[in-house]
N, CA, C and O atoms as CSV, one atom per row, in Angstrom:
chain,resi,resn,atom,element,x,y,z
A,1,MET,N,N,116.533,103.372,77.810
A,1,MET,CA,C,116.515,103.099,79.132
A,1,MET,C,C,115.612,101.826,79.393
A,1,MET,O,O,114.446,101.792,78.998
A,2,PRO,N,N,116.192,100.808,80.060
A,2,PRO,CA,C,115.488,99.602,80.133
A,2,PRO,C,C,114.325,99.576,81.235
A,2,PRO,O,O,114.456,100.175,82.302
A,3,GLN,N,N,113.256,98.893,80.928
A,3,GLN,CA,C,112.195,98.862,81.825
A,3,GLN,C,C,112.494,97.908,82.938
A,3,GLN,O,O,113.309,97.001,82.767
A,4,MET,N,N,111.796,98.098,84.197
A,4,MET,CA,C,111.978,97.284,85.225
A,4,MET,C,C,111.139,95.944,85.003
A,4,MET,O,O,110.072,95.985,84.391
A,5,SER,N,N,111.614,94.846,85.480
A,5,SER,CA,C,110.738,93.709,85.324
A,5,SER,C,C,109.589,93.672,86.317
A,5,SER,O,O,109.614,94.371,87.330
A,6,PRO,N,N,108.581,92.856,86.027
A,6,PRO,CA,C,107.345,92.974,87.015
A,6,PRO,C,C,107.677,92.487,88.326
A,6,PRO,O,O,107.039,92.961,89.266
A,7,LEU,N,N,108.547,91.637,88.554
A,7,LEU,CA,C,108.943,91.107,89.851
A,7,LEU,C,C,109.653,92.324,90.657
A,7,LEU,O,O,109.460,92.440,91.867
A,8,SER,N,N,110.358,93.093,90.049
A,8,SER,CA,C,111.004,94.268,90.721
A,8,SER,C,C,109.974,95.240,91.072
A,8,SER,O,O,110.068,95.814,92.157
A,9,TRP,N,N,108.956,95.506,90.249
A,9,TRP,CA,C,107.897,96.339,90.705
A,9,TRP,C,C,107.168,95.874,91.984
A,9,TRP,O,O,106.828,96.637,92.888
A,10,TRP,N,N,106.958,94.507,91.963
A,10,TRP,CA,C,106.239,94.068,93.160
A,10,TRP,C,C,107.107,93.986,94.366
A,10,TRP,O,O,106.551,94.062,95.462
A,11,LEU,N,N,108.420,93.839,94.307
A,11,LEU,CA,C,109.268,93.954,95.442
A,11,LEU,C,C,109.415,95.408,95.984
A,11,LEU,O,O,109.577,95.665,97.177
A,12,LEU,N,N,109.342,96.315,95.003
A,12,LEU,CA,C,109.435,97.715,95.374
A,12,LEU,C,C,108.230,98.045,96.089
A,12,LEU,O,O,108.327,98.620,97.173
A,13,PHE,N,N,106.949,97.708,95.542
A,13,PHE,CA,C,105.671,97.912,96.138
A,13,PHE,C,C,105.661,97.358,97.583
A,13,PHE,O,O,105.267,98.045,98.525
A,14,ILE,N,N,106.119,96.061,97.725
A,14,ILE,CA,C,106.117,95.374,99.012
A,14,ILE,C,C,107.036,96.195,100.059
A,14,ILE,O,O,106.736,96.402,101.235
A,15,TYR,N,N,108.105,96.584,99.465
A,15,TYR,CA,C,109.099,97.180,100.376
A,15,TYR,C,C,108.495,98.435,100.875
A,15,TYR,O,O,108.562,98.621,102.090
A,16,PHE,N,N,107.875,99.391,100.088
A,16,PHE,CA,C,107.220,100.672,100.520
A,16,PHE,C,C,106.085,100.291,101.403
A,16,PHE,O,O,105.879,100.957,102.418
A,17,LEU,N,N,105.415,99.389,101.137
A,17,LEU,CA,C,104.235,98.924,101.992
A,17,LEU,C,C,104.635,98.494,103.341
A,17,LEU,O,O,103.984,98.856,104.321
A,18,ILE,N,N,105.624,97.775,103.438
A,18,ILE,CA,C,106.233,97.356,104.722
A,18,ILE,C,C,106.791,98.669,105.457
A,18,ILE,O,O,106.673,98.776,106.677
A,19,LEU,N,N,107.307,99.508,104.802
A,19,LEU,CA,C,107.874,100.803,105.414
A,19,LEU,C,C,106.700,101.614,105.922
A,19,LEU,O,O,106.768,102.189,107.008
A,20,LEU,N,N,105.647,101.668,105.169
A,20,LEU,CA,C,104.423,102.421,105.614
A,20,LEU,C,C,103.827,101.861,106.806
A,20,LEU,O,O,103.391,102.601,107.689
A,21,ILE,N,N,103.780,100.545,106.890
A,21,ILE,CA,C,103.114,99.760,108.085
A,21,ILE,C,C,104.067,99.937,109.250
A,21,ILE,O,O,103.567,100.101,110.363
A,22,ILE,N,N,105.276,99.923,109.127
A,22,ILE,CA,C,106.189,100.008,110.324
A,22,ILE,C,C,106.222,101.426,110.842
A,22,ILE,O,O,106.291,101.659,112.049
A,23,PHE,N,N,106.172,102.383,109.911
A,23,PHE,CA,C,106.133,103.816,110.318
A,23,PHE,C,C,104.855,104.071,111.016
A,23,PHE,O,O,104.887,104.772,112.026
A,24,SER,N,N,103.686,103.563,110.578
A,24,SER,CA,C,102.402,103.928,111.274
A,24,SER,C,C,102.425,103.272,112.551
A,24,SER,O,O,102.035,103.948,113.502
A,25,ILE,N,N,102.839,101.979,112.790
A,25,ILE,CA,C,102.837,101.279,113.956
A,25,ILE,C,C,103.742,102.066,115.016
A,25,ILE,O,O,103.358,102.245,116.172
A,26,MET,N,N,104.856,102.478,114.578
A,26,MET,CA,C,105.740,103.178,115.442
A,26,MET,C,C,105.199,104.526,115.954
A,26,MET,O,O,105.430,104.935,117.092
A,27,ASN,N,N,104.421,105.231,114.990
A,27,ASN,CA,C,103.826,106.495,115.439
A,27,ASN,C,C,102.724,106.248,116.503
A,27,ASN,O,O,102.596,106.987,117.479
A,28,TYR,N,N,101.930,105.167,116.264
A,28,TYR,CA,C,100.863,104.923,117.075
A,28,TYR,C,C,101.329,104.470,118.519
A,28,TYR,O,O,100.689,104.821,119.510
A,29,TYR,N,N,102.375,103.743,118.604
A,29,TYR,CA,C,102.755,103.189,119.964
A,29,TYR,C,C,103.795,104.091,120.678
A,29,TYR,O,O,103.850,104.017,121.906
A,30,ILE,N,N,104.649,104.962,119.996
A,30,ILE,CA,C,105.509,105.817,120.636
A,30,ILE,C,C,104.915,107.027,121.187
A,30,ILE,O,O,105.408,107.535,122.194
A,31,PHE,N,N,103.843,107.558,120.583
A,31,PHE,CA,C,103.337,108.872,120.965
A,31,PHE,C,C,102.473,108.673,122.200
A,31,PHE,O,O,101.644,107.764,122.256
A,32,PHE,N,N,102.674,109.521,123.169
A,32,PHE,CA,C,101.901,109.386,124.479
A,32,PHE,C,C,101.686,110.836,125.064
A,32,PHE,O,O,102.546,111.709,124.952
A,33,TYR,N,N,100.483,111.027,125.693
A,33,TYR,CA,C,100.228,112.317,126.247
A,33,TYR,C,C,100.870,112.314,127.714
A,33,TYR,O,O,100.984,111.321,128.433
A,34,MET,N,N,101.237,113.523,127.992
A,34,MET,CA,C,101.879,113.883,129.307
A,34,MET,C,C,100.726,114.054,130.246
A,34,MET,O,O,99.854,114.848,129.893
A,35,PRO,N,N,100.583,113.412,131.426
A,35,PRO,CA,C,99.488,113.716,132.246
A,35,PRO,C,C,99.447,115.116,132.941
A,35,PRO,O,O,100.476,115.564,133.447
A,36,LYS,N,N,98.381,115.748,132.970
A,36,LYS,CA,C,98.385,116.978,133.493
A,36,LYS,C,C,98.414,116.994,135.194
A,36,LYS,O,O,97.728,116.190,135.825
A,37,LYS,N,N,99.151,117.847,135.767
A,37,LYS,CA,C,99.250,117.800,137.223
A,37,LYS,C,C,98.308,118.814,137.975
A,37,LYS,O,O,98.205,118.837,139.202
A,38,SER,N,N,97.620,119.663,137.105
A,38,SER,CA,C,96.503,120.653,137.652
A,38,SER,C,C,95.474,119.900,138.255
A,38,SER,O,O,95.366,118.683,138.102
A,39,GLU,N,N,94.636,120.667,139.010
A,39,GLU,CA,C,93.411,120.134,139.627
A,39,GLU,C,C,92.225,120.397,138.665
A,39,GLU,O,O,91.132,120.661,139.166
A,40,SER,N,N,92.352,120.349,137.416
A,40,SER,CA,C,91.338,120.830,136.619
A,40,SER,C,C,90.292,119.578,136.348
A,40,SER,O,O,89.312,119.750,135.623
A,41,HIS,N,N,90.537,118.445,136.912
A,41,HIS,CA,C,89.617,117.381,136.739
A,41,HIS,C,C,88.383,117.308,137.624
A,41,HIS,O,O,87.562,116.401,137.487
A,42,LYS,N,N,88.247,118.354,138.615
A,42,LYS,CA,C,87.148,118.288,139.454
A,42,LYS,C,C,85.940,118.818,138.763
A,42,LYS,O,O,86.059,119.702,137.915
A,43,LEU,N,N,84.816,118.331,139.077
A,43,LEU,CA,C,83.707,118.678,138.570
A,43,LEU,C,C,82.955,119.924,139.104
A,43,LEU,O,O,82.553,119.907,140.267
A,44,ILE,N,N,82.758,120.931,138.367
A,44,ILE,CA,C,82.182,122.239,138.916
A,44,ILE,C,C,80.654,122.312,138.369
A,44,ILE,O,O,80.344,122.241,137.180
A,45,ILE,N,N,79.776,122.464,139.439
A,45,ILE,CA,C,78.370,122.544,139.258
A,45,ILE,C,C,77.892,123.875,139.485
A,45,ILE,O,O,78.123,124.363,140.591
A,46,LYS,N,N,77.291,124.524,138.671
A,46,LYS,CA,C,76.779,125.920,138.850
A,46,LYS,C,C,75.206,125.730,138.818
A,46,LYS,O,O,74.638,125.118,137.913
A,47,SER,N,N,74.610,126.270,139.810
A,47,SER,CA,C,73.201,126.229,139.859
A,47,SER,C,C,72.556,127.453,139.080
A,47,SER,O,O,72.990,128.594,139.244
A,48,MET,N,N,71.639,127.203,138.338
A,48,MET,CA,C,70.996,128.425,137.496
A,48,MET,C,C,69.643,128.574,138.028
A,48,MET,O,O,68.915,127.598,138.210
A,49,ASN,N,N,69.291,129.779,138.281
A,49,ASN,CA,C,67.936,130.210,138.722
A,49,ASN,C,C,67.178,130.638,137.452
A,49,ASN,O,O,67.581,131.572,136.760
A,50,TRP,N,N,66.084,129.938,137.168
A,50,TRP,CA,C,65.334,130.236,136.089
A,50,TRP,C,C,64.201,131.095,136.456
A,50,TRP,O,O,63.482,130.757,137.395
A,51,LYS,N,N,63.987,132.130,135.828
A,51,LYS,CA,C,62.915,133.190,136.145
A,51,LYS,C,C,61.772,133.096,135.038
A,51,LYS,O,O,61.828,133.724,133.980
A,52,TRP,N,N,60.758,132.269,135.384
A,52,TRP,CA,C,59.662,132.058,134.338
A,52,TRP,C,C,58.693,133.040,134.656
A,52,TRP,O,O,57.665,133.133,133.984
């Protein structure tokens, strides 16, 4: 079985590196959170009575 030439190894490495970068960029920019429609963003303040 013949060995691959060094140039082919570099091309293979660059090819997979570019695929990894493209995949990472696509995952970063395509993913988004759906905004909640509930009223849970209101601040709730509870007073506490300390008994010293």
